[in-house]
Structures are given as C-alpha cells and as structure tokens.
VEXVEX-689468 format. One line per field, with one value per residue (C-alpha): x, y, z; residue in one letter. Coordinates in pm, whole numbers, plus 50000, padded with zeros to 5 digits. Layout:
! residues N
px X / ...
py Y / ...
pz Z / ...
type A / ...
//
This chain:
! residues 590
px 50000 / 50282 / 50437 / 50132 / 50127 / 50492 / 50412 / 50115 / 50333 / 50603 / 50341 / 50196 / 50537 / 50610 / 50289 / 50367 / 50718 / 50576 / 50327 / 50596 / 50836 / 50598 / 50292 / 50460 / 50637 / 50306 / 50172 / 50480 / 50447 / 50085 / 50172 / 50455 / 50229 / 49976 / 50242 / 50356 / 50004 / 49971 / 50304 / 50196 / 49875 / 50055 / 50077 / 50369 / 50360 / 50589 / 50576 / 50622 / 50398 / 50109 / 49948 / 50216 / 50083 / 50295 / 50253 / 50612 / 50883 / 51125 / 51200 / 50953 / 50943 / 50912 / 51167 / 51357 / 51282 / 51228 / 50865 / 50690 / 50390 / 50063 / 49801 / 49493 / 49152 / 48924 / 48600 / 48277 / 48267 / 47944 / 47793 / 47948 / 48280 / 48604 / 48962 / 49300 / 49630 / 49895 / 50115 / 49851 / 49810 / 50182 / 50220 / 49940 / 50042 / 49687 / 49643 / 49348 / 49238 / 48987 / 48693 / 48646 / 48384 / 48431 / 48180 / 48166 / 48532 / 48713 / 48839 / 49105 / 49086 / 49389 / 49338 / 49581 / 49595 / 49796 / 49881 / 49722 / 49708 / 49435 / 49212 / 49044 / 49372 / 49473 / 49478 / 49498 / 49701 / 49531 / 49602 / 49362 / 49433 / 49526 / 49877 / 50214 / 50433 / 50761 / 50927 / 50828 / 51015 / 50896 / 51121 / 50969 / 50707 / 50793 / 50916 / 50789 / 50635 / 50529 / 50231 / 50335 / 50628 / 50687 / 50579 / 50582 / 50572 / 50315 / 50291 / 49922 / 49798 / 49471 / 49647 / 49888 / 49594 / 49414 / 49725 / 49736 / 49368 / 49447 / 49727 / 49492 / 49193 / 49409 / 49439 / 49060 / 48966 / 48848 / 48621 / 48524 / 48556 / 48316 / 48541 / 48852 / 48696 / 48571 / 48926 / 49065 / 48797 / 48878 / 49242 / 49130 / 48922 / 49242 / 49394 / 49621 / 49685 / 49614 / 49986 / 50053 / 49777 / 49918 / 50265 / 50131 / 49957 / 50263 / 50521 / 50297 / 50471 / 50314 / 50448 / 50506 / 50555 / 50319 / 50417 / 50204 / 50238 / 50143 / 49813 / 49882 / 50175 / 50248 / 50422 / 50388 / 50229 / 50157 / 50307 / 50035 / 50211 / 50554 / 50754 / 50660 / 50313 / 50008 / 49741 / 49383 / 49207 / 49129 / 49363 / 49538 / 49913 / 50015 / 49856 / 49977 / 49919 / 49941 / 50091 / 50058 / 49766 / 49726 / 49471 / 49520 / 49284 / 49205 / 49021 / 48724 / 48569 / 48198 / 48150 / 48331 / 48113 / 47910 / 48221 / 48321 / 48169 / 48273 / 48465 / 48626 / 48983 / 49252 / 49624 / 49834 / 50186 / 50404 / 50662 / 50917 / 50869 / 50684 / 50765 / 50576 / 50196 / 49999 / 49661 / 49369 / 48994 / 48779 / 48673 / 48480 / 48347 / 48268 / 47899 / 47969 / 48114 / 48386 / 48230 / 48566 / 48732 / 48412 / 48565 / 48495 / 48729 / 48770 / 48948 / 49156 / 49291 / 49644 / 49856 / 50177 / 50351 / 50690 / 50630 / 50710 / 50409 / 50457 / 50171 / 50193 / 50335 / 50180 / 50026 / 49852 / 49557 / 49435 / 49073 / 48911 / 48557 / 48328 / 48096 / 47775 / 47595 / 47538 / 47524 / 47829 / 48009 / 48264 / 48557 / 48746 / 49026 / 48911 / 49140 / 48907 / 48604 / 48518 / 48266 / 48057 / 47856 / 47555 / 47697 / 47982 / 48136 / 48417 / 48562 / 48535 / 48772 / 48524 / 48783 / 49058 / 49278 / 49253 / 49236 / 48862 / 48669 / 48315 / 48177 / 47976 / 47769 / 47795 / 47639 / 47890 / 47865 / 48101 / 48457 / 48690 / 49045 / 49155 / 48872 / 48501 / 48230 / 48025 / 47654 / 47545 / 47693 / 47971 / 47988 / 48249 / 48527 / 48482 / 48814 / 48821 / 49069 / 49240 / 49515 / 49491 / 49112 / 49098 / 49299 / 49060 / 48769 / 48929 / 48957 / 48587 / 48499 / 48714 / 48542 / 48197 / 48131 / 47962 / 48196 / 48203 / 48050 / 47895 / 47610 / 47462 / 47788 / 47911 / 48255 / 48438 / 48781 / 48984 / 49335 / 49458 / 49422 / 49794 / 49898 / 49588 / 49693 / 49409 / 49406 / 49340 / 49245 / 49472 / 49201 / 49117 / 49483 / 49489 / 49179 / 49180 / 49079 / 48887 / 48731 / 48458 / 48206 / 48353 / 48321 / 48123 / 47984 / 48141 / 48180 / 48442 / 48589 / 48658 / 48815 / 49036 / 49157 / 49231 / 49417 / 49652 / 49743 / 49805 / 50037 / 50253 / 50251 / 50392 / 50671 / 50743 / 50756 / 51003 / 51222 / 51239 / 51320 / 51626 / 51697 / 51673 / 51559 / 51596 / 51372 / 51129 / 51102 / 51018 / 50765 / 50591 / 50536 / 50391 / 50162 / 50036 / 49972 / 49774 / 49583 / 49479 / 49342 / 49092 / 48759 / 48560 / 48254 / 48217 / 48110 / 47748 / 47665 / 47752 / 47877 / 48086 / 48231 / 48327 / 48480 / 48700 / 48813 / 48923 / 49121 / 49268 / 49394 / 49584 / 49732 / 49850 / 50002 / 50210 / 50325 / 50418 / 50634 / 50816 / 50880 / 51037 / 51322 / 51617 / 51657 / 51564 / 51474 / 51231 / 51084 / 51018 / 50859 / 50617 / 50564 / 50418 / 50144 / 50091 / 50039 / 49782 / 49583 / 49594 / 49488 / 49189 / 49100 / 49132 / 48932 / 48651 / 48638 / 48820 / 49036 / 48920 / 49255 / 49393 / 49613 / 49835 / 49848 / 50186 / 50340 / 50689 / 50703 / 51058 / 50992 / 50954 / 51174 / 50996 / 50651 / 50570 / 50459 / 50234 / 50265 / 50073 / 50195 / 50073 / 50251 / 50235 / 50613 / 50730 / 50984 / 51034 / 51048 / 51143 / 51479 / 51567 / 51869 / 51920 / 51604 / 51453 / 51214 / 51119 / 50740 / 50425 / 50088 / 49823 / 49534 / 49426 / 49205 / 48996
py 50000 / 50232 / 50147 / 50282 / 50596 / 50665 / 50612 / 50850 / 51115 / 51083 / 51121 / 51433 / 51590 / 51511 / 51679 / 51985 / 52018 / 51965 / 52247 / 52475 / 52397 / 52396 / 52597 / 52943 / 52849 / 52780 / 53112 / 53296 / 53122 / 53229 / 53588 / 53586 / 53451 / 53726 / 53992 / 53824 / 53833 / 54199 / 54278 / 54087 / 54292 / 54629 / 54847 / 55075 / 55409 / 55695 / 56027 / 56211 / 55984 / 55868 / 55684 / 55415 / 55128 / 54814 / 54515 / 54531 / 54786 / 54896 / 55186 / 55410 / 55307 / 55675 / 55866 / 55590 / 55717 / 55467 / 55363 / 55433 / 55261 / 55383 / 55540 / 55329 / 55448 / 55619 / 55450 / 55584 / 55907 / 56092 / 56078 / 56409 / 56377 / 56265 / 56219 / 56312 / 56145 / 56333 / 56308 / 56477 / 56752 / 56826 / 56797 / 57044 / 57273 / 57262 / 57498 / 57561 / 57841 / 57859 / 58095 / 58348 / 58609 / 58975 / 59174 / 59546 / 59514 / 59772 / 59614 / 59799 / 59807 / 59898 / 60096 / 60180 / 60522 / 60808 / 61165 / 61416 / 61793 / 61969 / 62071 / 62334 / 62531 / 62484 / 62799 / 62841 / 63136 / 63251 / 63506 / 63800 / 63911 / 63737 / 63755 / 63584 / 63474 / 63657 / 63532 / 63263 / 63284 / 62944 / 62671 / 62357 / 62218 / 62207 / 62569 / 62778 / 63116 / 63407 / 63633 / 63929 / 63740 / 63798 / 63487 / 63592 / 63880 / 63880 / 64087 / 64167 / 64376 / 64435 / 64565 / 64769 / 64948 / 65007 / 65171 / 65409 / 65492 / 65579 / 65816 / 65991 / 66017 / 66133 / 66472 / 66485 / 66375 / 66724 / 66764 / 66402 / 66228 / 65945 / 65839 / 65861 / 65653 / 65394 / 65334 / 65311 / 65054 / 64855 / 64828 / 64730 / 64447 / 64327 / 64311 / 64613 / 64756 / 65116 / 65186 / 65056 / 65274 / 65579 / 65507 / 65490 / 65826 / 65984 / 65868 / 65872 / 65553 / 65220 / 64900 / 64660 / 64332 / 64340 / 64156 / 63886 / 63856 / 63568 / 63625 / 63353 / 63186 / 62815 / 62546 / 62510 / 62169 / 62195 / 62404 / 62453 / 62672 / 62717 / 63025 / 63162 / 63010 / 63218 / 63232 / 63348 / 63555 / 63333 / 63052 / 62874 / 62936 / 62760 / 62547 / 62659 / 62438 / 62536 / 62223 / 62347 / 62104 / 61787 / 61512 / 61147 / 60952 / 60590 / 60320 / 60163 / 59848 / 59817 / 59567 / 59798 / 60105 / 60066 / 60050 / 60414 / 60754 / 61117 / 61226 / 60887 / 60894 / 60751 / 60685 / 60730 / 60605 / 60656 / 60428 / 60707 / 60710 / 60402 / 60468 / 60798 / 60798 / 61098 / 61150 / 61265 / 61248 / 61130 / 61452 / 61314 / 60985 / 60989 / 60906 / 60780 / 60432 / 60382 / 60138 / 59995 / 59926 / 59892 / 60127 / 60475 / 60739 / 60818 / 61150 / 61287 / 61645 / 61659 / 61949 / 61969 / 62291 / 62115 / 61981 / 61622 / 61475 / 61474 / 61423 / 61071 / 60913 / 60580 / 60576 / 60329 / 60424 / 60238 / 60307 / 60162 / 60044 / 60074 / 59775 / 59911 / 59577 / 59450 / 59082 / 58861 / 58874 / 58634 / 58745 / 58480 / 58503 / 58533 / 58239 / 58008 / 58083 / 57894 / 58066 / 57905 / 58202 / 58116 / 57949 / 58032 / 57740 / 57661 / 57334 / 57268 / 57032 / 56832 / 56642 / 56854 / 56545 / 56412 / 56566 / 56497 / 56763 / 56851 / 57115 / 57397 / 57654 / 58011 / 58352 / 58627 / 58984 / 59268 / 59211 / 59387 / 59399 / 59039 / 58902 / 58831 / 58899 / 58581 / 58627 / 58263 / 57914 / 57916 / 57931 / 58030 / 57770 / 57612 / 57519 / 57590 / 57538 / 57869 / 57747 / 57468 / 57496 / 57392 / 57079 / 56981 / 57042 / 56811 / 56540 / 56578 / 56530 / 56219 / 56057 / 56144 / 56393 / 56731 / 56983 / 57330 / 57227 / 56902 / 56998 / 56649 / 56454 / 56222 / 56092 / 56310 / 56273 / 56594 / 56479 / 56547 / 56187 / 56115 / 56386 / 56360 / 56018 / 55833 / 55524 / 55552 / 55283 / 55214 / 55298 / 55627 / 55729 / 55725 / 55941 / 56313 / 56467 / 56789 / 57038 / 57126 / 57089 / 57408 / 57603 / 57928 / 58023 / 58343 / 58499 / 58383 / 58735 / 58708 / 58365 / 58497 / 58782 / 58540 / 58322 / 58614 / 58619 / 58243 / 58291 / 58531 / 58280 / 58015 / 58256 / 58310 / 57934 / 57894 / 58170 / 57986 / 57659 / 57840 / 58003 / 58355 / 58591 / 58914 / 58779 / 58673 / 59034 / 59161 / 58887 / 58925 / 59292 / 59191 / 58949 / 59229 / 59442 / 59163 / 59110 / 59476 / 59436 / 59172 / 59354 / 59295 / 59450 / 59127 / 58958 / 59066 / 58866 / 59065 / 58766 / 58635 / 58984 / 58990 / 58645 / 58747 / 59060 / 58842 / 58606 / 58892 / 59059 / 58743 / 58690 / 59050 / 59032 / 58722 / 58861 / 59193 / 59016 / 58832 / 59161 / 59322 / 59077 / 58944 / 58649 / 58341 / 58135 / 58403 / 58437 / 58062 / 58071 / 58344 / 58150 / 57865 / 58095 / 58249 / 57898 / 57822 / 58141 / 58113 / 57747 / 57860 / 58119 / 57873 / 57604 / 57850 / 58052 / 57838 / 57948 / 57699 / 57521 / 57200 / 57281 / 57032 / 57067 / 56926 / 56858 / 56816 / 56659 / 56783 / 57155 / 57408 / 57215 / 56884 / 57035 / 57000 / 57258 / 57274 / 57456 / 57481 / 57375 / 57370 / 57040 / 56695 / 56669 / 56759 / 57042 / 57158 / 57538 / 57502 / 57330 / 57386 / 57184 / 57042 / 56827 / 56920 / 56624 / 56582 / 56576 / 56426 / 56527 / 56550 / 56696 / 56800 / 57110 / 57143
pz 50000 / 50089 / 49756 / 49565 / 49776 / 49680 / 49306 / 49324 / 49499 / 49235 / 48957 / 49119 / 49156 / 48790 / 48672 / 48884 / 48734 / 48384 / 48427 / 48563 / 48280 / 47981 / 48084 / 48068 / 47749 / 47582 / 47699 / 47575 / 47241 / 47210 / 47292 / 47041 / 46769 / 46839 / 46790 / 46475 / 46335 / 46433 / 46264 / 45955 / 45919 / 45954 / 45640 / 45557 / 45371 / 45262 / 45443 / 45110 / 44902 / 45124 / 44829 / 44866 / 45080 / 45126 / 45363 / 45487 / 45565 / 45293 / 45058 / 44877 / 44508 / 44406 / 44615 / 44796 / 45147 / 45432 / 45471 / 45801 / 45969 / 45815 / 46037 / 46098 / 45982 / 46229 / 46324 / 46466 / 46262 / 46194 / 45847 / 45734 / 45917 / 45756 / 45869 / 45724 / 45804 / 45996 / 45686 / 45473 / 45734 / 45731 / 45355 / 45278 / 45568 / 45706 / 46001 / 46232 / 46466 / 46749 / 46700 / 46980 / 47066 / 46988 / 47192 / 47108 / 47026 / 46816 / 46494 / 46296 / 45917 / 45709 / 45388 / 45109 / 44951 / 44802 / 44891 / 44653 / 44622 / 44815 / 44527 / 44741 / 44759 / 44394 / 44181 / 43805 / 43682 / 43360 / 43091 / 43114 / 42757 / 42433 / 42292 / 42248 / 42540 / 42482 / 42801 / 43051 / 43382 / 43514 / 43382 / 43535 / 43766 / 44134 / 44145 / 44432 / 44357 / 44573 / 44525 / 44306 / 44145 / 43773 / 43584 / 43218 / 42971 / 42690 / 42374 / 42324 / 42026 / 42214 / 42523 / 42312 / 42143 / 42472 / 42624 / 42329 / 42383 / 42747 / 42648 / 42399 / 42635 / 42927 / 42761 / 42724 / 43076 / 43171 / 42869 / 42812 / 43150 / 43050 / 42762 / 42982 / 43260 / 43010 / 42882 / 43239 / 43330 / 43019 / 43134 / 43483 / 43337 / 43167 / 43521 / 43469 / 43815 / 43922 / 43956 / 43603 / 43460 / 43642 / 43502 / 43146 / 43189 / 43351 / 43098 / 42792 / 42678 / 42583 / 42741 / 42452 / 42645 / 42938 / 43260 / 43425 / 43804 / 44034 / 44212 / 44476 / 44651 / 44619 / 44414 / 44038 / 43998 / 43626 / 43347 / 43086 / 42822 / 42665 / 42575 / 42231 / 42244 / 42154 / 42423 / 42435 / 42696 / 42996 / 42888 / 43181 / 43206 / 43527 / 43798 / 44139 / 44443 / 44805 / 44968 / 45326 / 45339 / 45131 / 45083 / 45166 / 44939 / 45030 / 44834 / 45011 / 44863 / 44807 / 45089 / 45335 / 45287 / 45605 / 45824 / 45782 / 45847 / 45841 / 46150 / 46228 / 46360 / 46135 / 46184 / 45870 / 45795 / 45489 / 45329 / 45376 / 45754 / 45877 / 46243 / 46252 / 46273 / 46153 / 46319 / 46109 / 46066 / 45779 / 45605 / 45308 / 45169 / 44798 / 44742 / 44387 / 44332 / 44069 / 43821 / 43709 / 44044 / 44253 / 44510 / 44642 / 44780 / 45147 / 45206 / 45492 / 45503 / 45648 / 45769 / 45564 / 45669 / 45673 / 45319 / 45424 / 45244 / 44868 / 44620 / 44479 / 44796 / 44903 / 45250 / 45481 / 45696 / 46005 / 46104 / 46413 / 46338 / 46637 / 46663 / 46811 / 46795 / 47149 / 47058 / 47024 / 46691 / 46543 / 46329 / 46127 / 45867 / 45505 / 45418 / 45616 / 45396 / 45076 / 44855 / 44580 / 44460 / 44675 / 44983 / 45220 / 45408 / 45650 / 45777 / 46151 / 46329 / 46536 / 46742 / 46902 / 46944 / 46586 / 46235 / 46191 / 45997 / 45894 / 45657 / 45814 / 45623 / 45755 / 45696 / 45628 / 45750 / 45660 / 45547 / 45790 / 45658 / 45598 / 45812 / 45781 / 46035 / 46094 / 46162 / 46178 / 46163 / 46424 / 46800 / 47054 / 47080 / 46734 / 46573 / 46199 / 45914 / 45830 / 45596 / 45337 / 45317 / 44951 / 45030 / 45306 / 45068 / 44810 / 45077 / 45157 / 44789 / 44765 / 45062 / 44935 / 45216 / 45192 / 45031 / 44880 / 44546 / 44667 / 44896 / 44927 / 44943 / 44668 / 44580 / 44330 / 44171 / 44196 / 44123 / 44479 / 44596 / 44618 / 44858 / 45078 / 45202 / 45025 / 44808 / 44438 / 44192 / 43895 / 43645 / 43815 / 43813 / 43434 / 43398 / 43325 / 43654 / 43623 / 43861 / 43616 / 43898 / 44049 / 43724 / 43721 / 43382 / 43249 / 42905 / 42654 / 42658 / 43030 / 42986 / 42703 / 42923 / 43209 / 42958 / 42885 / 43255 / 43238 / 42937 / 43139 / 43425 / 43188 / 43084 / 43455 / 43516 / 43229 / 43377 / 43709 / 43529 / 43388 / 43727 / 43582 / 43860 / 43657 / 43383 / 43657 / 43775 / 43426 / 43353 / 43690 / 43605 / 43269 / 43452 / 43677 / 43367 / 43200 / 43526 / 43532 / 43178 / 43290 / 43263 / 43582 / 43418 / 43217 / 43543 / 43573 / 43886 / 44199 / 44399 / 44108 / 44071 / 44441 / 44417 / 44124 / 44311 / 44602 / 44376 / 44172 / 44489 / 44591 / 44242 / 44226 / 44575 / 44492 / 44155 / 44319 / 44578 / 44296 / 44115 / 44423 / 44490 / 44294 / 44532 / 44328 / 44637 / 44757 / 44407 / 44388 / 44732 / 44617 / 44292 / 44501 / 44633 / 44288 / 44147 / 44415 / 44350 / 43969 / 43991 / 44194 / 43926 / 43637 / 43816 / 43893 / 43567 / 43306 / 43012 / 42743 / 42741 / 42894 / 43192 / 43375 / 43754 / 43859 / 44200 / 44346 / 44697 / 44761 / 44701 / 44984 / 45227 / 45160 / 45219 / 44851 / 44596 / 44288 / 43958 / 43629 / 43287 / 42927 / 42857 / 43007 / 43047 / 43400 / 43407 / 43766 / 43824 / 44192 / 44136 / 43770 / 43656 / 44006 / 43980 / 43647 / 43614 / 43981 / 44006 / 43863 / 43720 / 43988 / 43792 / 43444 / 43438 / 43124
type X / X / X / X / X / X / X / X / X / X / X / X / X / X / X / X / X / X / X / X / X / X / X / X / X / X / X / X / X / X / X / X / X / X / X / X / X / X / X / X / X / X / X / X / X / X / X / X / X / X / X / X / X / X / X / X / X / X / X / X / X / X / X / X / X / X / X / X / X / X / X / X / X / X / X / X / X / X / X / X / X / X / X / X / X / X / X / X / X / X / X / X / X / X / X / X / X / X / X / X / X / X / X / X / X / X / X / X / X / X / X / X / X / X / X / X / X / X / X / X / X / X / X / X / X / X / X / X / X / X / X / X / X / X / X / X / X / X / X / X / X / X / X / X / X / X / X / X / X / X / X / X / X / X / X / X / X / X / X / X / X / X / X / X / X / X / X / X / X / X / X / X / X / X / X / X / X / X / X / X / X / X / X / X / X / X / X / X / X / X / X / X / X / X / X / X / X / X / X / X / X / X / X / X / X / X / X / X / X / X / X / X / X / X / X / X / X / X / X / X / X / X / X / X / X / X / X / X / X / X / X / X / X / X / X / X / X / X / X / X / X / X / X / X / X / X / X / X / X / X / X / X / X / X / X / X / X / X / X / X / X / X / X / X / X / X / X / X / X / X / X / X / X / X / X / X / X / X / X / X / X / X / X / X / X / X / X / X / X / X / X / X / X / X / X / X / X / X / X / X / X / X / X / X / X / X / X / X / X / X / X / X / X / X / X / X / X / X / X / X / X / X / X / X / X / X / X / X / X / X / X / X / X / X / X / X / X / X / X / X / X / X / X / X / X / X / X / X / X / X / X / X / X / X / X / X / X / X / X / X / X / X / X / X / X / X / X / X / X / X / X / X / X / X / X / X / X / X / X / X / X / X / X / X / X / X / X / X / X / X / X / X / X / X / X / X / X / X / X / X / X / X / X / X / X / X / X / X / X / X / X / X / X / X / X / X / X / X / X / X / X / X / X / X / X / X / X / X / X / X / X / X / X / X / X / X / X / X / X / X / X / X / X / X / X / X / X / X / X / X / X / X / X / X / X / X / X / X / X / X / X / X / X / X / X / X / X / X / X / X / X / X / X / X / X / X / X / X / X / X / X / X / X / X / X / X / X / X / X / X / X / X / X / X / X / X / X / X / X / X / X / X / X / X / X / X / X / X / X / X / X / X / X / X / X / X / X / X / X / X / X / X / X / X / X / X / X / X / X / X / X / X / X / X / X / X / X / X / X / X / X / X / X / X / X / X / X / X / X / X / X / X / X / X / X / X / X / X / X / X / X / X / X / X / X / X / X / X / X / X / X / X / X / X / X / X / X / X / X / X / X / X / X / X / X / X / X / X / X / X
//
C-alpha cells in the first residue's frame, strides 16, 4: 500500500514540474504569435507619398525614402465627418484656429491710399488778355512762387491798342471824362493795376511786352504753356498748388462702405517714415462708386507745413471700426472661407485630438480687413481650418462627404488623391481629373483675358526653370499688367464679381512680391502661392485650354509645391537643373 502511495506522489510531483516547465512556454508562444500576426497585418507608407501602401517595411518606390507605419483608419465618425492622416496635414500645411467672441470690440481696418494735392487750395494762373508769350520765367514744375512774382511777359495787340487809347483820352479827361473813365475801366478788366495805369499816363509811353504777376503763393504743379506760344484771353498758364495742406485719398471696397463715416479717427503712415503715425479724421466719403474698380474714395485732410508729404506718395491708413451691435460677433480670417457664389462654408475640426473635419455653412457679414464677420453658423470655441482649406475640401469630395461644390455629398475625383493620404484605383489614376464641377459660367471674353494672365505665368515658370531671377522680375510685372486688363465688368453677377476681386487681389500680391526681389529662392517661394491662386481662378472661371496641375514633393523644404503647365512633360520650376524632372501630374484642368 505504501508502495502505491509513493508512486502516486512521484506522479503528482512530475505533473507539477511539467506544468511549471511547459505551461509558461506555451503562453509565451501564444503571445509571440499574436504579435507576429499583428506585425503581419501592419501596412507601411511613405511620408512624402502617402498613396504608397505596402505590407512590409522597405523603401519608397518613388523617392527611395524609408517607409513608416501607416496610420489606421478612424471608426465611429458621423455621416458628414472625415479624417486626414497626419502626413497629409503636414504635407498640405493645414492649420486651424479657434473661434472666439468679439463683443463690442474695436476692429482695425487697414486701407491703402495716396497723397494728393488739396484741390480746394489749387489755383489756376490765367492770361487775362490774348497775345504771344515773349518770356516765361517758370522753367519747370515744382518751382515755388510768391504772390506778386513775375511769371511771364506777353505781347498783346489788344492791350497795346488800349494803352494808346488811354494816352489819347488822358488829355481829354476834363472835357470828356466818361470816355477817359471807360478806357481806364477797360484796362482794369484786363487786370492792369492802378499803379501801372498811372505810370502809362505819367510817361505817355506804351508797354510793349506786358508783365504777368502771380496772384497767389504756392508750388507750380503743372506748366500749361511754353515760351513763344500764343494764348487766348482766359487761357490757363500755370497750375499753382498750396501744399501746406494735402489730401490722403484711400480706396474703400463696396462691401466695406458701412464700416466708415465722416469724423472717424485715422492713423496714417508713409513708406518714407513708417515709424511715425499721423493722426487725422475722415473729412469726406465719395457718394459715387467707381464702376471699374468697385471702390469709392475716402478722404483725409492733412497738415503739411513742413512739406514732408509729397503728392503721389503711398500711404497706409488704420481706422478703428466701432461695433455698436450689442450681441456677440465672430471674426474669422478670410482664408478660412470657401465661397461658391451662393453658399459660404468653412471646415470645423470636430475632434481637438485628431484631424477629423466637417463642413459647416455660415452667413457672412462685413469684410473687415483680411477678416470676415460671421453672423450665423459658428459658436464660441469652434476650431476651423484657416490654411489649406481647399485641400481639406478636396479630401471631403474624395470621401463622398459634403463639400464646397457638393452639397449632398458624393465621391468626386479631383486629382489630389495622392497627397491627401488616400488610396486611388489604377484605372482612376489614368483618367483626366477635372474640377469642372467648380466652374462658374462666364463669358468667353473674360476667359480669354484670364488666359493672357496664364500665358505670362507660363513665361514666369520657364524663367524659374532656367533660374533667371531678373527675367522673373520683368515677367511678373507683365503678369500684373495683363491682370489689370481683365475687365471685371464682364462679370454681371455681383457675387461672382466679388469672388474674382478676392482672387485677383491674391494673384497681384504674389506677383508683386516676385517683382520686388532678385533672390531666386524668395521668388520661387512666392511662385508657390501664385500657382495656388491662379489654379483657383482657372478652376473657377476656366480658360478653354487644357492645363496640367503638377506637383513636386521635395519643394519648399519637403513640404511639397504645385505649379501649372501647358505640357504633360514635367519640368520643375522650383529646382531647375538640380532636379529638372522631379514631380508628377496630379490633375488635368479642362
């Protein structure tokens, strides 16, 4: 019996040791297999080319960079929400801002303008009799004159004859005083002074070349005649301006009219002395709108006794707009707003921890500087996209969510699939992507004029391909000239007109920055923004020509940059010979 008890004890001890030795090993093996399965299911992507998805680590087949683990898809999103990858956020430089309340807050608007002569103090020096200018003592504009200064001498047959009549009638003044007084009055009407008349009577001699004296003091702003020229009675000789006071004229856009009123304070700075602020008040607001520029003039009268303000100087004016509305008002950057002609929308980041977005329709109020007043659609604390808004909109279209031109939500190919971190089918990649769904119908004349701007853009692109900064300056100026020739009156719809003005302003700003620097790197950086703005214009209005939208992921310090081309072949304007063929076609705009 004891023998069996010993066997049973040995068996139990054996089982215990077996469990200790092999039980944990089995568990470790199971855990290891789980990790292996997880590792097997992981996908790898490229930070510069998020469209690349591979089941294992390695090199990017496009640029050769090391692949990184791909972000997993978000679950549990609302019907209209969509998510971008962190790579896409960084690549498109998407930035967000939190909306805050502005309650009766003073908002400053900056206006651009010029110094002009005070027309109320301008005087025209005229000829009071007809004749020939024998001598003109004013050689050029800008000369200062004093009241009573000799300006010119004029030979006048009429005045010569009248002087002779005075000498004849002077001897008859006792017997025929009416005739004598009539001749004297005739000379006075010709602006001959009492002392000059007395001298003629006393000497009995006729002055052949009669002097013309300045009737006011000031600066000659316009020379209207030349020496030897024949003039008529009342003909202007010189324009004399008193520059002790000048006007500062500012352009106010149509949608800004209600923000300003007579008597408002304004702080003015000049390019010549940006550190000095000149205080003034709004003296006049033109009641008539300029039909070509859709602006009106706001005028400020400035003291200029030291003659520091010169007519033609560019000035900036800062006006504080008093918001008298007692309810809360939101102000957001204009870059956050997408406009379709009928709707205004923004993209709200619904999750502060993740790049999850949703379209939100808004109601716009006044435009204040580079900002819009929001009447409806947002609340305090909302976080909205303020940079890269068009990229986010393209992502919404791709995922079939509500977007700027897709009110109901349906999947649309835009050609931006690659850099938004989204998959794309092989067949779709070979299609001609077009943003025709964004197109606003305009006249062929308007499209032809916009096409002229595009032609100058192509010349500018070619200059940057060759690395020629001086040529870039000249062409950017030509582009600005062609842009000014685009006739806004061809846009009959008020909202379309406003939209074009907004785009035109951005195109002009980028081209102007290119024209003001010889640094090729800076020029190419501004060219990136110019390409973005012109792409927007062509997508919205069209130019009746096929345009290739191309992209280089290495440009702008690996942030990536787009450009437009008339040909399918990639020729990179951001690197030139260094990486001439770096890039790919992302979109075809037709």
